[in-house]
N, C-alpha and C positions, 0 to 999 in steps of 0.2 A: 379503519378509523372512522367513528360516527362523529357527526358534527352536533354538538350540543349547544343549542342557542343560549343556554345560560351561562356557558363557559366564555362566552364573548364579553360579558360584564359592561354592557353599553354605557352604565353610568360612568365609568372612567373617562369617556370622550364627551360626556353631556356638554361641558363648556364649548367644545369645538363644535358640536352639532348645533348649538344655540345660535353661534356666530354664523356658521355656514347657512342655517335657515334664515337668519337675519339678512345675510348678504342676498340670498335668493329672494326674499320677500322684498327687499328695496328696489332689487333689479326689476322684478315685476311690476311693482307700483310705478317706477319710473318710466318704463316702457309703454304701459297702457294709459298712463295719465297724460291728459293733453296739455297740462300745465305743470312745470317742474316746481314742486315746494320745497325749498330748502329747509324751512322750519321743520316740516315733517320729517324729513331725511335725518336731520339733527337729533330730533326727538327719538325717533325709532332706533337710530344707531345708539344712543346714549341708553335707551332702555334694554336693548339686546346685550350691550357691553356690561351694563350693571348686573342683569341676571346672570350672565355668564361669570362674572367675577364672584358673585355669591355661591354658586355651584363650585366654582374653583377652590374656594376656600373650604369648603365642605367635602371635598374628595377624600376618600379612603385610600390608604396605601395599599398598593398590590398590583399585580399584573393582570392584563386582559388582552383579548384579541391573540389568544395563544402565544403569549410572551412579546407581542410586538409592541404593545403600550405597557409602560412601567411607571406607575404613579408612586413618587416618593416626596419627601419633604421639599426637595430642591425643586422638583417641577410643579409642586403647589405654590411655593413661593414665587417662581418664575411666571406662571399663568396669572396669578393673582395681580402681581405688580404691573405686568404688561397691560392687562385689561383695564385696571384703575388708571393707569397713565393715559391709556388711549381714551378712556371716557373722559378725563379732563381735557385733553387735547381737542375732542371732537366738540365739547361744548364750546371751549375758546374759538375754534374755528367757525362756528355759527354765531359767535357773540359779535354781531357787527349790525348796529342800527341804521347804518347809512346804506347798506347794500341794496335794499328794495328802492330806495329813492334813485340810487345810481342807475338801477335797471329801468325805472320809469322815465329817467331823463335820456335813454337810449346811449349810455355810456359805457357799455359792456366792454368796449375795446381798451378802456383804461383801468379796468378792474381785474383783479385775479380771477381767471377763468375756472380754477378750482371750484368756486362758489357755484357756477353756473353749469357744471358737468354732473350729468346724471350717472356716470360711471364712479365718481369719487367715493361716495359712501359704501357702496357694495364693495368696491375694492379695499377700502379701509378694513371693513370688518373681515374680508378675506385674508388680508395680510396678518391680522391678529391670529386668526384661526391657523393659519400656516405656522406661525412662530410657536403657537401653542402645542402643535403636533411636534415641532422640533424639539421642545424641551420636555415632552411627556415620553419619550421612548429612549431605550438603551440599545434599539437595533440601528445600525449605521444606514441602511436604506430608507427607513422610516424618518430618521434625522434629516437625511438628504431630501426626501419628500417634502417635510414641512420647510426646509431651507429654502427651496425652489419656489414654493407656493408664497411665502412671505416675502422673498426678495423680488420676484417678478412683479407682484402686486406694488411693492414700494417703489420700484423704479418708474412704473406707469403713474402713480400718484405724484411722485417728484416732478414729472414733465407735464402734468395736466394743467399747469398754470398758463401754458400757451405762449409764454415768452421764450425768445431764443436762449437765453442763459438757463430757463428751467428745463428746456428739451435738451439742451447740452448736459445739464446736471443729470437728468435722467438717463441719458445714453452713457455717460461715464459709470453711473451706478449699475447699469445693466452689464456694461463691459467688466467691470471689476466682479460684479456677482458672477457672471459667467466663469472668469478665471477662479474665483474661490470654489465654485462647484467643480471645475475641471479638477483642481487640486484635491478636493475632498474625494471625488470619485477615484481618482489614481490611488489616494490613500486607502480607500475600501478594497480596491481590487488587490493591493500588495498585502494588505493585512488578511484578506481572504487566502490568498496564495500561501502565506506564512502560517496561518492558523485554522484554514478551512472552516471559519465561522465570521458571521457579521454581527454577532451579539457581543457587546462590550463585556458582559459578565464571563461569556465563555471564553473569550480572548485573555481576559485576566487571569482565569484559572489555567489555561494553556501556559501562559508566560510564566506562571508561579511553578509549574511542574516541568519547565523547560521542553515542552512538547511541539514547539514551532518548528517548521521545516526548514526555513531559511532566515538567517540573520540579516541578509541584505534586503529581502522583502519587507522584514519587520521594520528595519531602519527607514526604508522609503516610505512604508505606510505611515509611521509615526510623523515624519518630516512633513508629509504632504498634508495630512490631517491637521497638524499643528499649524501649517501655513494657512490653511483654510479658516481656521478659528481666528487667527491673526488678522485676516482679511476682514472678517465680519466684526471684530471687536477694534478695528482701525489701528492695531498695534504697528509700531515701527519695525521692520521698513515697509509695511504694507499699508501706509496711512495717507499717502499723498492725494488720495481722491477725496478725502473728508472735507478739507476747506472749501474745494470747487462745489461740492454738492450743498455746503451750508450757504454759500454765496449765491448759488442759482436758485434755491428754494425760498419760499416764503418762510417767515419764521416759525410758523407752527409746524411745517414739514421739516424744517431744519431741527427744531426740538424733538419730534418724533424720530428722526435719524439719529439723534444723539442719545437716545435712551432705549427705545424698544428692541431695535435689532441687537444691541449690545446685551441686554438682558438675557435674550436667547443665546447669544454667543458664550456668555459668561456661564450659563447654565449647563450648556454642553462641555464646556471646557471642565466644570467641576466633575462630571460625569466621566469624560474621557481621561483627562489627566490624573484624577482622583485614583482611576483604575490602574494606570500605567506607572505613576510615580510611586505607589505603594509596592510596586514589583521590585524596585530598587535599580532602574535604568538611570545610572549616573549621568550619561552624556544628555539625557533628556532634561534633567534637573538643570544641568549646567547652560543648556540652550535656553531653557525658560528664564534663567537668571539674567543671562545677556539680553533677552528680548525684554524683559521687565524693566531693567536699567536704562535700556535705549528708548522705551516708550515713555517712562517718566520724565526722561531729561531732555532730549532733543526737541520734542514739541514745545517744552517750555521755554527753551531758547528762541524757538522761531516765534512763539507768540510775543516775544517781547519787541519784535520790530514790525508787528502789524498795525496798519492804520485803519482798519475796517474791523468794527465791533464784532462782526460774525465770524470773520476769519480768525480773530483772537480766540473767540469761544470755541471755534473748531479744534484749533491747536490745543487748547487748554483741556478740551474734553478727551482727547488723545492721551494726555498727561494723566488725566482721572482713570482713563482705562488702565493704565500701567499700575496704579495703586490697587486696582481690583484684581488685576492679573497677579500681582504679587501675593495677594491673599489666597489666590487659588494655588500658587506654586508652594506657599508655606505648608498648606494642607492639615492645619490642626481644626479643632473646634473653635477655638477662639478667632482664628484667621476667617473662617467661614461666617460667624457671626459678624466679625468687622466688616466682611464684604458686603453683606446685606445691609448692615447699618449705614455703610458709607453709601451704598447705592440709594437706599431710601431717602437719605438726607440730599443726594445728588438730585434725585427725581424732583424733589420738592422746590430745590433751588432752581433747577434748569427750567421746570415748567414755569416758574415765576418770572425769570429773566426773559426766556423766549416769548412768554405771554405779554410781557411789558413791550418787547421790540414788536410783537404783532400788532398791539394796539397802537403803537407809533406808526406803523406802516398804514393802519386803517384810518388814522386821524384825518388824512388828505389824499385819497388814492389818485385824484386828478392830478394835484401838483406834482406828486412824486413821479408821474409820468413824463413831465416835461423835461426838466433838467437839462436844458439847452447849454451849449459851451458858450463861455464869455465872449467869444469871437464872433458869435452870431448877432448881427445887428437887429435882426427881427425878434431876438429873444427878449429884448427890453420892452417892457410895456406890454407884453402880449396879453396878459391875464390880470388886468387890474380890477376886474368887478369881482366882488365878494359872493354873490349868490351862486349856488350850485349849477343852475341852468346856464348862466353866462360863462362860468368857468368851463363847462362841458363844450360849449360852442367855441370858445378860446383855444381849448385843448386840441380840438379838431383842426383849427386854423393852423396853430403852431405846429401839429404834426405834418400838415401839408408844407408848411414853410420849411420844416426841418429836413424834409425829403427832398425839397428843391435845392437847398442850399448845401446838402450833403453834410450837415452837422451830426456828430455822433451823440447818442443819448445813454447816459448812465442807466444801469439797470434801477428799478425802483427798490430793489432788495440790497443795495449797497447802503451801509449804515456807518459812516466814518464817526470816529470819536468827536469830531467837532459838532455833530449834529446833536450832542448832549450838552454843549457849552451853555452855562448858564440855566440849566434846568431847573434849579432850585428857586430861581426867580420867578418863572412862569407858572411851574408846577410842583411845589414843595413836596406833595405827597409821593409823587412819582419818582422825584430824585431820591427822597429817603428810602423807597422800596427798592430802587436801583442800586442804592449803597448797600443795603442789607444784603441783596443777593450776590453782589461782588465780594462783600466781606466774607460771606458764607463760603463761596467758592474758593477764596484764597484761604480758608481754614482759619480764620481769626475767631477766637473764642468771644462769646458763648455760641456763636451762630452755627447753623445745621452741620455743614460738612466737616467742621472742626472735630466733632465726636467721632465721626467715621474714620477721619485721618489719625486722631489720636490712638484709637483702637487698632487701626492697621499697623502703626509703626510700633505699637506695644506687642502685636502677635509676631511681627518680624523679630524683634528683640527677644521675645520669649522663645521662640522657635530657633533661636541660634543664628538668625541672619543679621548680625550686628552691623555689618557693612551696608545691608540694604536699608537698615532702619536709618542710618545716618544719611544715605543718599536721598531717602524720602523726605527727611528734615530739611535738607538743603534745598531740595526743590520745591518744597513748601514756601520756604522764604523767598525763593527766585518768583514763584507764582504771584506773590504779593505785588510786585512791580507793576505787572501789566493790569491786574485787576484794579488796583488803585489808580491808574490812569484815568479809568472812566469815573471814579468818584472825584478826582481832582477836576475833571472837565465839568461835572455837574454842579460841584460846590465853589470852585476856586476861580474858574475862567469865566470870561464874559463872551457872548456870542459875537461881539464886535472883534474880538481877538481871533476868530477863526479865519483862515485863509481859504478853508475849503467850501464855504457856503456863500460864496459870491454870486453864484449863478441864481440860488433861489432868491437872495435878497433882491436881484434885479427883477425877478418875475413878480414877485409879491409885494404888496405895501406892508406897512408896519403892522396892520392887524393880522395879516395872513403870516407874517413872519413870527409874531407871537404863537400863533397856532402851531407852526412848524417847529418852534422850541419846545412844544411839550404839552399843550393844553389838551389834547386828546378829546377835542370836542365831539368828534363823530362817533367815539367809541360807546358800546353798549355798557350799560351798568353792570350786567351780567359778568362781562369780562374784567371790569375793574374789581368787582367783588372777589373773583377768583384770584386775581393777582395779589390782591390785599390778603386773602387767607393764606396764600403761599409764604407772604412776607411775615405774616403773624406766626406761621408754623416754624419758620427759620430762627426767628427770635426765641420762641417757646421750645426749641428743640432741648434746651437744658432739662426741661421737665418731661420730654418725650423720650430721651435717649434710653433710659432704664426700661420704660414700658416696650420700646421697640425690640430690645435685647431678649426681654422674657418672651415677646411673640416669636421673634426669629428662632430663639433657643428651642422651642417645641418642634421646629421643622428640620433643624440641621443636625439634630442628634443622630449618629450612627450614618451621617453621610459620608465621612471618611473612615 
């Protein structure tokens, strides 16, 4: 057999090649540059992601690299949505006007070390490239390769903040990722034993013709691969790692984990389950039904009792994943349209809320590092000066005192509901944006996610899953309770009523307390603009829904 270079059709992997070249370029720049320029890294990362997203949207349907890469509407939507989402997050990550000032004041130990890491931006592009590979193939080995590249890069990114909880979160994600990979490999081996092929299309054809050699190997392969997908989509019962990852990460990385790996997992789920469910494997449909119901319901109940905003958002995102997996299971054209409409609206809302939390973390990175216990006598009046230089010196002294008296510190990424008490009085615009995002996630009309939920429920009903449609409606009502808790805190509660913010009120004077409540004085204008745009898109989703459906419809035709 002769090798024809034109048969490779390199254009099919141009988005991946652009990201890989970008990662290599940034790595070389950071290695040979005497001074690390965060602004340059942000600008170049955004440039490579933007160019890659343009090429992704203009990919042609077809196979390349001798069938190892298969471009279809699902892979195009998956790549485009991941790259656009990554572009917004990378800009938000660089949107911090106070970072350079903190570095000049020699306060790096109190700042998220992700900003100061030369490896962060190359790894970020490498992660997106890996997940792009994952959604661009129907060959199980290539899917596994993309899964490993994306997951390993992501676990390092989570741990790069240099804090103990961040490192713990990175290790947890690594362990869970290894477990998911092992399950996937076992599934691939079993399917190869049963069907003598690793290509999903060939396996589908053999199942249709009943040419598989072992029903037990087939059963094991499907169970293992379904479990691996459930891990990456954080579906119940493979979801326990998600809240800890959110809590240990900064808000931007928590937002990345909530969206980008799941897009890849859902794209692979559509490809795999679309092939297997069409064969008529009854037990697989029943297993998916149970998985979907548990994933929608149990995290909703867990979210009701959370006192930390990030953990609440973690459990709620698991429930949202259940809605999307329901659309995969239903397996109709309308359900696929509902899936992508739901997820596009979820992306807009999640970028907004995590961007808002990120700006809140950036507003005072020094004070958030203190958080001494009330029992520490030295914690009172340690940092009364308002200037950044004095605060830095006080923070260092407080850290030494804290180590001497052995007081424990809360992680700066803990965001209790009480931190938002009375936000409407100190920062009305931020409070209204937060309320819009919460109402959207709750599925309250006419905000963003409502349209996705409505179409998902309609697709379940029209597909004959009446019970599932009822379960989805009940859980949407339950979700409103914990989302509205944050709205109540921002608009109806006063900061004086909070029992969880006493430590900060002892450390700071009244001016600093007002900043803690939400003035966001240290945030960049660009970050505020991005969050504001997300809020406008949530409100304007009533006009966007039909446009998005028409856009999605061009790519999902023939997917099932």
